[in-house]
N, C-alpha and C positions, 0 to 999 in steps of 0.2 A: 504494500500500500504506500503509494508515493504522494498522492495529492488529496485535497479535500474532496474532489469529485469521487475518488476511489472510496473514501470513508463514507460518503453519502450513499453511494451505490450499495456498499455492504450493509449499512443500516437499513436502507429501504428494502433490500432483498430479505433480510432477516424478518423485518416487520411484515412483509407480504407473506412469507411462509407461516408466520404465527397467525396471521389473519386467516389464511387458508385452513390451517390446522383447527382453528376455533370454529370454523363453519362446517367441517366435515364430521361425519359420524363414523367413518372408517378408522378404527383404532390403529391399524398398521400404518396407514397413511399419516395419521396424527403423529405417531412416533417418528416416522421418517422425516417429517417436516420440522420437528423440534430437535433433531439430532444435528449437532454442529461439529464439523471437522475443520481444524486449523492446521495447515501444513507449514512447518517451519518453526523451530524452537529458538529462533533468535529474538532480539528485543521486541520487534513488532508483533510476532506471533504470541509471545508470552504476554505482552500488554493487552492484546485483543482478547485473549483467553481470560485474563483477570477482569477486564472491563465487562465482558459478557457474564462472568460469574456474579459480579456485583449487580448488574442489571437484572439477572435472574432473580436474585433475592429481593431487590427493591422496586423493580418496575414491571417486568414481564407478567408476573402472576397477578398483579393488581390491574393491569390493562387487559389481561386475557384470563379472567377467573375460570373459564371453562377448561383451561389447560392445567389448572393447579394440581391435579392428580397425576399428570404425566411427568416422567423424568425429563428434564432438559439436560441432555448429555452434551458436554463440551469435551471434545477429544483434541489434544495437542500432539501432533506427530512430527518427529524430526528424525533424520537419518543418522544423527550422531547419538552416542549413548547418554549425553547429558544436555540439558537445556542451557541456553546462553553461553555456549562454548566457543562461539566465534569471536 
């Protein structure tokens, strides 16, 4: 993520997925739409994962109460054995 436009696109994509998940009754689809994978364990990936975790606790479930019972899984994947190793 290099620009403000990139950040806004990410935010809008996540919100669109949550809105779609809140409208569907298909449990498998709801789980897929609320499963987030971040590739890259450098500073940007770790910061995004932390921000999403904070939003999960403080915003998402207040804005989308129908998703409260679903796990919001945030996966941070990196090719190296440790995060922030670059």
